[in-house]
C-alpha positions as CSV (number, residue, x, y, z in Angstrom):
1,M,-143.1,88.0,-175.6
2,R,-142.4,86.4,-178.9
3,I,-141.9,88.7,-181.9
4,V,-143.2,87.3,-185.2
5,T,-142.2,88.8,-188.5
6,I,-145.2,88.3,-190.8
7,L,-144.7,87.7,-194.5
8,Y,-147.7,89.0,-196.3
9,L,-148.4,86.9,-199.3
10,S,-150.3,88.2,-202.3
11,R,-154.0,88.7,-201.6
12,S,-156.7,91.0,-202.8
13,K,-158.0,93.9,-200.6
14,D,-161.5,92.4,-200.4
15,N,-160.0,89.2,-198.9
16,Q,-158.9,91.0,-195.7
17,V,-160.5,89.6,-192.5
18,E,-161.9,92.6,-190.7
19,K,-162.6,92.5,-186.9
20,S,-166.3,92.7,-187.7
21,S,-166.3,90.0,-190.5
22,L,-168.7,87.1,-189.9
23,I,-166.5,84.1,-189.1
24,Y,-168.0,80.6,-188.7
25,V,-166.0,78.2,-186.6
26,A,-167.2,74.6,-187.3
27,G,-166.6,72.4,-184.3
28,H,-166.3,75.2,-181.8
29,R,-166.7,72.9,-178.8
30,G,-163.8,70.6,-179.7
31,M,-160.2,71.2,-178.6
32,V,-159.2,72.8,-181.8
33,G,-162.4,74.8,-182.5
34,S,-162.6,76.2,-179.0
35,A,-158.9,77.3,-179.2
36,I,-159.6,79.1,-182.5
37,V,-162.6,80.9,-180.9
38,R,-160.5,81.9,-177.9
39,K,-157.8,83.2,-180.2
40,L,-160.3,85.2,-182.4
41,Q,-161.9,86.7,-179.3
42,A,-158.5,87.6,-177.9
43,E,-157.6,89.4,-181.1
44,G,-160.8,91.4,-181.1
45,Y,-162.9,89.6,-183.6
46,T,-166.5,90.4,-182.7
47,N,-168.7,88.5,-185.1
48,I,-168.0,84.8,-184.5
49,L,-170.7,82.3,-185.6
50,T,-171.0,78.9,-183.8
51,K,-173.5,76.1,-183.7
52,T,-173.6,73.0,-181.5
53,S,-174.2,69.6,-183.0
54,S,-177.8,69.6,-181.6
55,E,-178.4,72.9,-183.4
56,L,-176.8,71.9,-186.7
57,D,-176.1,68.4,-187.9
58,L,-173.1,68.8,-190.1
59,M,-173.6,65.4,-191.7
60,N,-177.0,66.6,-193.0
61,Q,-176.4,68.3,-196.4
62,A,-179.7,70.1,-196.5
63,D,-179.3,71.5,-193.0
64,V,-175.8,72.7,-193.7
65,N,-176.8,74.4,-197.0
66,A,-179.7,76.1,-195.2
67,F,-177.4,77.3,-192.5
68,F,-175.0,78.8,-194.9
69,A,-177.7,80.3,-197.0
70,S,-179.4,82.1,-194.1
71,N,-176.2,83.2,-192.3
72,K,-173.8,83.9,-195.1
73,P,-170.5,83.6,-193.2
74,E,-167.6,85.4,-194.9
75,Y,-164.8,83.2,-193.4
76,V,-164.8,79.6,-192.2
77,F,-162.5,77.6,-190.0
78,L,-163.4,73.9,-190.6
79,A,-162.3,72.3,-187.3
80,A,-165.3,69.9,-187.0
81,A,-164.4,66.2,-187.2
82,K,-164.8,62.8,-185.6
83,V,-161.5,62.2,-183.9
84,G,-159.8,59.6,-181.6
85,G,-156.7,57.7,-180.9
86,I,-155.3,54.4,-182.3
87,H,-158.0,52.2,-180.7
88,A,-160.9,54.3,-181.8
89,N,-159.5,54.8,-185.3
90,N,-159.0,51.1,-185.7
91,V,-162.4,49.9,-184.2
92,Y,-164.8,52.5,-185.6
93,R,-163.4,52.5,-189.1
94,A,-166.6,53.1,-191.0
95,E,-167.7,55.9,-188.7
96,F,-164.4,57.7,-189.0
97,L,-164.5,57.5,-192.8
98,Y,-168.1,58.3,-193.4
99,N,-168.7,61.0,-190.7
100,N,-165.6,63.0,-191.7
101,L,-166.3,62.7,-195.4
102,M,-169.8,64.0,-194.9
103,I,-168.9,66.8,-192.5
104,E,-166.1,68.2,-194.7
105,S,-168.0,67.7,-198.0
106,N,-171.1,69.4,-196.8
107,I,-169.3,72.4,-195.4
108,I,-166.8,72.9,-198.3
109,H,-169.6,72.7,-200.9
110,A,-171.9,75.0,-198.9
111,A,-169.0,77.5,-198.5
112,Y,-168.6,77.5,-202.3
113,S,-172.3,77.7,-203.0
114,N,-172.8,80.7,-200.7
115,G,-169.8,82.8,-201.6
116,V,-167.5,82.3,-198.6
117,K,-164.4,84.5,-199.1
118,K,-162.0,82.1,-197.5
119,L,-162.1,78.7,-195.8
120,L,-159.4,76.9,-193.8
121,F,-159.6,73.2,-193.6
122,L,-157.9,71.4,-190.7
123,G,-156.5,68.0,-191.4
124,S,-154.0,65.7,-189.6
125,S,-150.5,64.5,-189.9
126,C,-151.8,60.9,-190.3
127,I,-152.4,61.8,-194.0
128,Y,-148.8,60.8,-194.7
129,P,-147.5,57.4,-195.8
130,K,-146.5,55.2,-192.9
131,L,-142.9,54.9,-194.0
132,A,-142.5,58.4,-195.6
133,D,-139.2,60.1,-195.2
134,Q,-138.8,62.1,-192.1
135,P,-139.4,64.9,-191.4
136,L,-142.7,64.7,-193.2
137,R,-142.8,67.2,-196.1
138,E,-146.0,68.3,-197.8
139,E,-144.8,66.9,-201.1
140,S,-144.8,63.3,-199.5
141,L,-148.6,63.1,-199.7
142,L,-149.8,60.0,-201.6
143,T,-146.3,58.6,-202.2
144,G,-146.9,55.4,-200.2
145,E,-149.2,53.3,-198.2
146,L,-151.0,54.7,-195.1
147,E,-150.7,53.4,-191.5
148,P,-153.4,50.7,-191.5
149,T,-154.7,51.5,-188.0
150,N,-155.9,55.0,-188.9
151,E,-156.3,54.6,-192.7
152,P,-160.0,55.6,-192.8
153,Y,-159.5,58.8,-190.9
154,A,-156.4,59.6,-193.1
155,I,-158.4,59.0,-196.3
156,A,-161.1,61.3,-195.1
157,K,-158.6,64.1,-194.4
158,I,-156.9,63.6,-197.7
159,A,-160.2,63.9,-199.4
160,G,-160.8,67.2,-197.6
161,I,-157.4,68.5,-198.9
162,K,-158.3,67.5,-202.4
163,L,-161.8,69.0,-202.2
164,C,-160.2,72.3,-201.3
165,E,-157.8,72.0,-204.1
166,A,-160.5,71.0,-206.6
167,Y,-162.9,73.8,-205.6
168,R,-159.9,76.2,-206.0
169,D,-159.0,74.8,-209.4
170,Q,-162.6,74.6,-210.8
171,Y,-164.3,77.6,-209.1
172,G,-161.5,79.8,-208.0
173,C,-162.3,79.4,-204.3
174,N,-159.7,80.6,-201.8
175,F,-159.9,77.4,-199.7
176,I,-156.7,76.5,-197.9
177,S,-155.6,73.5,-195.7
178,A,-153.4,73.1,-192.7
179,M,-152.1,69.8,-191.3
180,P,-151.4,69.9,-187.6
181,T,-149.3,67.5,-185.8
182,N,-150.4,65.7,-182.6
183,L,-152.2,68.2,-180.4
184,Y,-152.9,68.6,-176.7
185,G,-154.4,71.4,-174.6
186,P,-157.6,72.7,-173.0
187,N,-160.8,70.7,-173.8
188,D,-158.9,67.6,-174.7
189,N,-160.6,64.2,-174.6
190,Y,-159.5,62.0,-171.6
191,D,-161.8,59.0,-172.4
192,L,-159.4,56.0,-172.4
193,N,-161.5,54.3,-175.1
194,N,-160.9,56.9,-177.8
195,S,-158.4,59.5,-176.6
196,H,-154.9,60.2,-178.0
197,V,-151.7,59.2,-176.4
198,L,-150.9,62.3,-174.3
199,P,-154.3,62.8,-172.6
200,A,-154.5,59.0,-172.1
201,L,-151.2,59.0,-170.3
202,I,-152.2,62.0,-168.1
203,R,-155.4,60.2,-167.1
204,K,-153.7,56.9,-166.5
205,F,-150.9,58.3,-164.3
206,H,-153.3,60.5,-162.4
207,T,-155.7,57.7,-161.7
208,A,-152.9,55.4,-160.7
209,K,-151.5,58.0,-158.3
210,I,-154.9,58.5,-156.7
211,N,-155.5,54.8,-156.3
212,G,-152.0,54.0,-155.1
213,D,-151.3,51.6,-158.0
214,A,-147.9,50.0,-158.4
215,S,-147.8,50.3,-162.2
216,V,-149.4,52.0,-165.2
217,P,-150.0,50.0,-168.4
218,A,-148.9,51.6,-171.7
219,W,-149.4,50.4,-175.2
220,G,-146.6,49.2,-177.4
221,T,-142.9,49.4,-176.9
222,G,-142.5,53.1,-176.3
223,S,-140.1,53.4,-179.3
224,P,-142.2,55.4,-181.8
225,R,-141.3,59.1,-182.0
226,R,-144.0,61.7,-181.9
227,E,-144.3,65.5,-182.2
228,F,-146.7,67.5,-180.0
229,L,-148.1,71.0,-180.4
230,H,-150.2,72.9,-177.9
231,V,-153.6,73.7,-179.3
232,N,-153.2,77.4,-178.5
233,D,-150.2,77.4,-180.8
234,L,-152.3,75.8,-183.5
235,A,-155.0,78.4,-183.1
236,E,-152.4,81.1,-183.6
237,A,-151.1,79.4,-186.7
238,C,-154.7,79.0,-188.1
239,L,-155.4,82.7,-187.8
240,F,-151.9,83.5,-189.2
241,L,-152.7,81.4,-192.3
242,M,-156.2,82.8,-192.6
243,L,-154.7,86.3,-192.7
244,N,-151.6,85.7,-194.7
245,Y,-151.7,82.5,-196.8
246,N,-153.6,81.9,-200.1
247,G,-151.6,79.1,-201.6
248,K,-152.9,75.8,-203.1
249,M,-150.5,73.6,-201.2
250,F,-151.6,72.6,-197.7
251,V,-149.3,73.7,-194.9
252,N,-147.8,71.6,-192.1
253,V,-148.2,73.0,-188.6
254,G,-146.1,71.7,-185.8
255,S,-143.2,72.3,-183.5
256,G,-140.6,70.5,-185.6
257,E,-139.4,68.6,-182.5
258,D,-140.2,65.0,-181.5
259,I,-139.6,62.6,-178.6
260,T,-140.2,58.9,-178.0
261,I,-143.4,57.7,-176.5
262,R,-141.3,56.3,-173.7
263,E,-139.8,59.7,-173.0
264,L,-143.3,61.3,-173.2
265,A,-144.6,58.7,-170.6
266,E,-141.7,59.4,-168.3
267,T,-142.3,63.2,-168.6
268,V,-146.0,62.8,-167.8
269,K,-145.2,60.4,-164.9
270,E,-142.9,63.0,-163.4
271,I,-145.3,65.9,-163.8
272,V,-148.2,64.0,-162.3
273,G,-146.1,62.7,-159.5
274,F,-146.7,59.0,-160.0
275,E,-144.0,57.0,-158.2
276,G,-144.8,53.5,-159.6
277,E,-143.6,51.7,-162.8
278,I,-144.6,51.8,-166.4
279,A,-145.7,48.4,-167.8
280,W,-145.2,48.4,-171.5
281,D,-147.5,46.0,-173.4
282,S,-145.6,45.1,-176.6
283,T,-148.6,43.1,-177.8
284,K,-150.4,46.3,-178.5
285,P,-149.7,48.3,-181.8
286,D,-147.1,51.0,-181.8
287,G,-148.6,52.7,-184.9
288,T,-146.4,54.7,-187.3
289,P,-142.7,54.4,-186.2
290,R,-142.1,58.2,-186.5
291,K,-144.2,61.2,-187.3
292,L,-142.2,64.5,-187.4
293,M,-143.5,67.3,-189.5
294,D,-141.3,69.4,-191.7
295,V,-142.6,72.9,-190.7
296,S,-140.1,74.9,-192.8
297,R,-142.9,76.2,-195.0
298,I,-144.8,77.9,-192.3
299,Q,-141.7,79.0,-190.4
300,N,-140.4,80.6,-193.5
301,M,-143.6,82.6,-193.6
302,G,-142.8,83.9,-190.1
303,W,-144.7,81.6,-187.7
304,K,-143.2,79.4,-185.0
305,H,-144.7,77.7,-182.0
306,A,-144.2,79.3,-178.6
307,I,-145.2,76.8,-175.9
308,N,-142.6,74.4,-174.6
309,L,-143.8,70.8,-174.4
310,R,-143.0,70.2,-170.7
311,E,-144.5,73.6,-169.7
312,G,-147.5,72.8,-171.8
313,I,-148.1,69.4,-170.3
314,A,-147.8,70.9,-166.8
315,A,-150.4,73.5,-167.5
316,V,-152.7,70.9,-169.1
317,Y,-152.4,68.7,-166.0
318,E,-153.4,71.6,-163.8
319,E,-156.5,72.1,-165.9
320,F,-157.2,68.4,-165.9
321,Q,-157.2,68.3,-162.1
322,Q,-159.7,71.2,-161.9
323,T,-162.1,70.1,-164.6
324,V,-162.1,66.3,-165.1
325,T,-164.1,64.0,-162.9
326,L,-162.9,60.4,-162.7
């Protein structure tokens, strides 16, 4: 069992999240949102509000305003977003920018208009400049050009951060932001057209193993370095921040450890049990050379990740075999 020493930051008594507080988790069917719901339930929170996309269109401002006005949630985890890997980000550029801008703008404004006590906005490590100094510090935001392949998504997430800051500055809203690193875990997306690198590798190696293929194609050179965090660790961090952090500056959330994509592929290959070769396609984009988060801010508050990457991938692969139909 991991012992965490919690640093309680200044907060008013009426900003405590009670077990019976009405908590809205936007995007509860996604990997992040579902992990947050599981964490809240495990911690004994009994009044969790969720809506599917068919029940509530988060891109419809009037519907979102009506939802907040009728339900009056006290706390909000804003985990809803249109997400995808390098390919999806690069191809569906307008959708990634427009959809995410609409979702976050509608929810943040409705939270302000309806007196939400506290909101946590979930961003992404892609907000940082492509060539920012490593590890990525929160202060590096907007100090250089973004990675072109996911610029629309990054701009949308930066806008979400700035919305939270602006509503805090102008209206005194306790809206905070967390920037997670690359995530994996239950309810991940294994669609090869728009998935992230880790689930894509799991699916590719598993399919190749079943089909008896001699090799598995992989994008790029394998040289970029990436950091990965199990989504259950992120959910714990989100609740930690909701309970203990009220600052204006957004907070990085990650493991503080990275590996090359080549090392990741070899690890997944071994866990899956694929005995063929990896065929690296250097004509495909690598993306940002390195993305390692400086997580000293949240670690100094008393939070640290608990799930080892190899153990986490093995657990995810077990779930994949039981739940994903090829």
